[in-house]
N, C-alpha and C positions, 0 to 999 in steps of 0.2 A: 282478719285472717293474716294479713301481712304484718301486723303489729305484734302478734303473739311471739314470734321467734325472737325479734330483738328484745322484747320485754322479758322473755324467759332467760335470754343470755345475760341481760343486765341483772336480773334477780339472782341468777347463779353466781355471777361474779361478785356481787355485792353482799349477798346474804348466805351463800353456801347452798348446797343442793337440798338439804332438809327443809330449811325455811323457805326456799324458793318453791318447793313442791307444795308446802302448806299454803303459801300465798297464791299460787296458781289454782289450787283447789278452791280456795275462797273466791277467787275470781270466777271460776266456772259455776260455783253455786250461786253467786250473785247474778250471773247472766241467766241461769235457769229460773231463779226466783223472779227476775224481772219479766221473763217470758210468760210466766203464769199470772203475774200481778197486773201488768199493763193492759189496759183495755184494747181490744182488737175490734176493728169494724167488721161486722159480718153482714152479708147480704140476707135480707129477710124476704126470701121468695116463697110464694105459696105454691110452688111446684113440687110434686112428689118425685122422689129420686127414681122411682120405677118408670115414670113417664119420660125420663130423659135417656132412654136407651139408644144413645147414639154410638155407633161403632165407627172407629177410625182405624185406618191402616197405620202401620209404623211410619211410613213415609209421610203421611198427612200430619201425624203428631210431630215429627221432626221439622217439617216445614212450618207448622204453627209455632213450635218452640223457637225456631231460628229467627222469627220475627220479633221476639221479645228480648229486651236488653238484659234482663236478669239472667237469661240462659247464657249469653255471651260473657257476662261477668263471672258466673260460676265456672264456665268452661275455662276462662283465662286463669282463674284462681287455681283450679285443679291442675292445669297445664304448668303453671309456675311451680306449684308444690311438687309435681312429679319430676320436673326437670331439675329442681334443686336436690331432691333426694337421689336421683340417679347420678348426679355429677359429683356428689360428695361421698368419698369412700369411708369417711369417719362416721357416717350415720349407720353403717352396717355393723352388726355385732361381730366380735372378733372370731366367732366360730364359723362364720360364713366363708365359703371359698373366695379366694382373692382373684378369681378369673374375671376377665373383662366382660361385663354383661351388655355392653352397648351393641346395638345392631350394626352390622357391617354391610 
């Protein structure tokens, strides 16, 4: 996730926007293809999904998710992406208003 922006910038600077888009599209298709081709480990449980009727409240789900390192890595990635987008006025299309959107 963090490598895509510098890669895209390098491609744009080196090859122009049209070839950069083609190369990024090939990169995305390659990742999608690998996601389907690579073998995944699946649990082979003999339990029927209807028998697993466990209900959890939202707070229980959040507590369970907060104990997993993947949750915090995703959270940090989205936080970094959001802070980068909000701090760079060049990412907004020129038709958007130029008012300051930051919270005060």
